[in-house]
N, C-alpha and C positions, 0 to 999 in steps of 0.2 A: 522085477521092477515094480515100483509103486504106481498106482494110478494117479492121475492128476488130482482127483478128489481127495486122496490121502495126503498128498503134498500140500494142497491148499488148506486142509484141516490143520496141518502142523504150522503153517504160516499164520493162520487165523488164531492159533493158540499163542503165538508170539505177539501178534499185533491184532487183537480183537477189533472188528469193524465198529462195534458199539462205542469204542473209546475215541473214535475220530470226531472232529468237530462237526457240528450239524450241517455246515455248508460244504463239507468235503465230499469227495467221490472216491471211495476206496473199494477194494475187493477185486473179484475176478471180472475182467472185461471181456475176454475171449478165451475159448478153450472147451474141449469135450471132457467132461468129468471122467469118462472111462478110458481116455487115452493113457498110454504108459509114458512115464517120465524117466529119462536117463540122464539128461543134461539140463542145467539151469544157468541162466545168465542174469546177473544183477546189474542194474544201471540206474542213474538218476532220472533220465528223461525217456519217455516212450515216443521217440522220434524215429524218422526214417533210418538214420545212421545206426541206431542201436538195434532196430529190427533187422537191418541188413547184417549186422554183426551176429545176431542170434541165428539167422538163417545160415550164415557161413560156418558157424560153430556146430550146426545141426542140433541146436537147442530145442527142447520141447516146451520150455517155459521161460518167459522173460518176466522178471520181477522188477518193477520200477518204483521209485519214491514218488515221483510226480504223476498225477492222474492224466489220462488221455483226454477225457471229456469232463472237465471240472464243472462246466455250466450246462451240460446236456447238449443235445443236437437233434436235428430232424432228418439228418442224412448221413450216410456213410459212403457216399459216392466216391469212387476212386479219383474223381477230378478235384477233390479237396485233399489237402496234405494229411489230415487226420483220417479221412476216409481211405486214402492209399495205405496208411499204416494198418488199418483194420483188414483191408484186402490182402496185404502181404502176410499178415499174421495167419489169417485163416487158410490162404492158399498153401502155406508152408507148414501147417499144423503146429504153429507156435502159440501157446497160450500166453495171456498177459494177466498179471496180477499186480495190484497197486496197494502199497502201504505208505500212507502219507502222514496226516496228523496223528494217526494211531501209532505210527513208528516214532514220531516226534515225542510223544508222551511216554513211550515204553521204557522199561527198565531191564536191560540197557536200551537206549534209543539213539536217535540222531545226534543229540547234543553230547551224549557220552562218547560217541565215536569221534566227534569234533574235539572234545577235551583230550581224548587219548592221543589224537594226532598231534596236538599241541604240547603234549607232555605235562598236562595239568592234572592235579589231584581233585576229583569230584567230591564236594562236600554235601550238596543237597540239590533238589530241584529249585529252579528259579521261581516257577509258578507251580506249586504242588497240586497234584490231582486230588481233589477232595474225596474221591471215591477210593483212595489208596490209604488204608490205615497204617501201612508201614512207612508212608511218607517218602517213597523212593521214586514214584512216577511223577511226571509232570513236564511242562514246557521249560526248555532251557536248563542250564546247570550253573550253580555257583561253585567256583573252583579256586584252587590255591596253587601258587608256584612253590617249588621246593625252596627257592631263595628269591629275594626281591630282585627285580630287573628294572632298568629304565624303560620308559615307553618306547624309546628308539630300539632298544634291544628286544623288547617283546614283539614289536612289529616285524623286526628281522626274523625272529623265531617263527612267526606266522607265515612270512613269505617263504621261508625255507621248508616249513613243515606241511603246508597245504598244497594241493595240486596246482601247477603253474597255470595262470590265466593271463589274458591280455591286460585285465584291470590291475592285477597285483593286489597290493594292500594300501588302503588309504587310512590316514590317521588324523584325528582331531584331538589336540591337547599338547601340553608341554612335553617335547621329546625327552627332557631330562627328568620328568616326574617319575617317582618310584612306584612300581607296580608289584603288588603281592597277591591281591585277590582279584579274580576276573570272573565275570558272568559271560557265558557263551550261549548262543542260540543259533542252530543251523537254519539257514534260509533267512527270510525277511524278518527283522527283529525290532524295527523302530516302534512297534506298538507296545513294546515291553518296557519302555523307559521308566514308567512309574515303579514297576516291580524291581528294575535294576537299581534305581535310587534307594528304594526301601531296603534292598539287600546290603547297601553300604559298601559296595565293592569299589576298587580303584579303577577298573576298566571294564569295558563291554565290547566283546567281539561278536559280530554278526554280519549280515549282508543287506544290500539294498537300502542303505541309509540315505534318507532324503534331506535336502537343504534345511527346510524349516524345522523338522523335528530335531535335527542335529544342533541347529543354532539355539533352539529353545533349551535343549538338554545341557548344552555348554553354559548357557546363561544361568541355569539352576544350580550347577555344582561344578567342581573341578573334574568330574568324571571323564576319563579318557575314553575315546571311541576308536575302534579299529573296524574298518569296513572291508570285508573280503568279498570276492565274487560269490554269488548265490550257489552256483554249481560246486565251487570248491569247498564250501562249508558243509555240503551234504554228501559229497562223494565218499568221504571216509565211512559213512554208514554202510555203503555197499560191501566193504570189506568185513565189517562187523556182522551184517546180516548173512553174508555168505558163510562165515565161520559158524554162525548159529545153525544154519541149515545143514552144514557138513556134520556137525555134532549129532543132530537129529538123525541124519542118514546113517551114520555109524551105529547109533543106538538101535535103529530098526533093521539094520542089515540091507539098506536100500542100494548102497554102492552108487550114489548119485555123483555125477561129475559137476562140480559147482564152479562157476567162473564169475569174475568181476569185469565189467566192460572196460576196455582200454580206450574207448572213444571219448574225446573231449566234446561235450555238448554245450559248454558255455557259449552263449550266442555272440559274445564280443570276440572279435578276431584280431584287433590291433590296438595299440596305445601309443599316442604321441604326447610327450611331455610339453607343457606350455612353455613358450619362449618369449611371448609378447611382453614387453616391459610394462610395469604398472605405473610408472611415472613419466 
């Protein structure tokens, strides 16, 4: 069996920490470099539910997309929710490793997995990484459908293809507009509107879209917007990342057992359609 340090080295090769944004907090959060690793669990969020799942699986390593402490902390007391996560990880010998914006920019990365889940053909990064001479890494992806669809049909495709959440899919635009090219970005994407407009695509699928940026984007152009739940746009990466680690395990003869979390950690739990009349 490999040691944790060997597995982490392989993960760092996939998603080097230096490629993360300067504000990000990636890398190994907990774990003994010398401990053996036999089972790994991938999840979006390092929360109590996924830690419990890792413990129940007898996993030695939990790999998450979101950081545990993005802005730092002065305490890991178990009386806090994140402190309890740290205590449970250490007490059960479960290491935690985070790949966030370094996984967003990777080739393949979070948005490649999102495009794959939607059945889209990736053409290029939306925001290319200037340090990649091959032009394959970067934030978001510009994609193409095999054949044009209406916005209504594409929204239905997203609803059927992405993990189910209480939010579902929200749409801004003419439902009958024809869609052929789509920009996608896993996670919060309304900071990328300038890049999306410059890409000249018909639609943009991302998460966490806010009222004012959407209103302004719709005023600028006929760009269609599809807003999915944050967790749902990033969960497909777990499958991709697990497959990458499995390939590394086979190549090295590690015989790792690699799992993807089945726990839905999207924080929204219910949705009620509006019924109040507007007139």
